[in-house]
C-alpha positions, 0 to 999 in steps of 0.5 A: 830641189831634191837629192834622192830619197832613203834606200829601199832596195829589200822592197819590191817596187808596187806598180800601177800600168796605166794605159793598156795599149800596145806599150802599156802590154809592153811594160807589164811584160817587163815588170813581170820579168822583174823580181824587184818589181810587183804589178799592184794595179792596172788602169784603162778606161776601155781596155780592161783584163778579163778574169785576169788575162789581158789580151795582147796587142800588135805593135812595131816590136815584139808579138802579140802575146796575151798577159796573165796578170792574175787574181790579185792585180787590182783594176781601174777605170780611173786614174784618180783611183790608182792615185788614191791607193796607198799601195802603188808606188810607181805609176807608169804612164802609157797613155795618149800624149795629150793626157800625159802632162794632166796626168803626170802632175796629177800623180806627182801631186799625189806622192807617186813616182812615175815614169811616163812614155815618150814623148813627155808631153804634146808640147815642150811648154806642158812639159815644162808644168810637169818638171815644175810639179816634178821639182817639189814632188816627193816622187821621181819623174823620168820619160821612158827614152828606151833607145838610151838603154837599147843593145846597141845603142846605149854603148854610143855614149860610151864611144862618143865620149872615149873616142876608141875608134876617134872622133865622130865625124858623121852620124846617120839615124833611120827610123821608118815604120808603117802607120800604127794601128791606133792612128790608121783608125782614129782611136785612141783619143778624140785628139786629132793631132797627136803629133805624127810621126815626128812626135811619136816615132822620130822623137827617139832619134832627136832624144837620142842625137842630144843624148850623144851630141848635146842640143843642136844649134839650129835644125833643118827638115823636110817632110810630109805633112798629112791632112791634120797637119802632123808631120808623117815624114821627116828628114833633119840636119842637126846643126852642130858648130865645128862638127859631127855632121848628124842627120836623122829620118822618121816616117810612118809612111812605110808601106809595111813592117819596121826599120831601125838603123843607125850609121856612125863614122868615126876616124877608124871605124864604122859603127853600124846598127840594122835590125833587118839583121837580126842577131847580127844587127851590131857592126864594128868595121875598123880600117882595113879589117873585116866587120866583125859582129858586136853580140849583146845579152842585154834585154831590150830597152824597154826592159832597161828603162824600166829596170833603171827606174825601179832600181832608182826607186829602191836606191832613193837616186834619182834618174840620171841617164834621162831626165824630166829635162831630156824630155822637155829639150827633146820636144824643143828640138822637135818643135823646131824641126816641126816649124822647119818642115812647115817654113822651110827655113833653118830654125835655131833651137 
């Protein structure tokens, strides 16, 4: 296992974003705001910038805005062209899930650092293959699990560990969305099963649960399965012997919009986040006191994770807030949830 690389803080990290749909555009916006990174190339087999401008794409967070890349950014249609470019330091994979394993392994073998959108792969077995490639690679691997960096969420790790409001007794997470446009249209890839809401959306909360409380002993899940076999609505109870009581709901069945929330029940306070409250999303209510709003100046989780990955590359320090193994274990838990939905049984993790 590599322990790190020489620090090179004074040089900008040259980035290639591969896959220019909603998430690729989101990542490009983040890189453009960083002085420590430079967009060296973009790559997509279909969607490419015209005269240096990449059209915006609608998603469940943010507004569709065109990206002005300029004339100096290289444009490729094939990943092989990106990997052959010696100027590219970091490959950011925002491609469809079934492509992640092959592309991440190829990029690691080419000596590139890799930031890979979630889920790390379609299966935990494929994720293990990526981890195996990362062990002997010169570059770093990090799954893009943005909730570990999201304002109003990332601080919960400290709340759980330091217990300023006492022990966590119960936790509920909720993430509901309308069906993504690419899934509605059946586009993106020819794959029939991209994992549904369970692996594409709910995995955010599954990963965050393990981030806060570790890997559960077992799960019990119920849900709604689509005609293709994907789980598009899921409610999961994560079993932690001795507590806390933890469950999460994820769905693509919302008629319109996007809901993201949590409620953490501590011994002496309730920590509550609801994106519907806008600037007052994060609130803390201590016993016997009115609710107080917690304000954050930090950027969203996309910007946070990208800034962190670029900093890791610059300083030569392995990513630690989220690791390749975290990406793999999140998949293992989701696979247990999928099995529980389909069997109606409690499934060990």
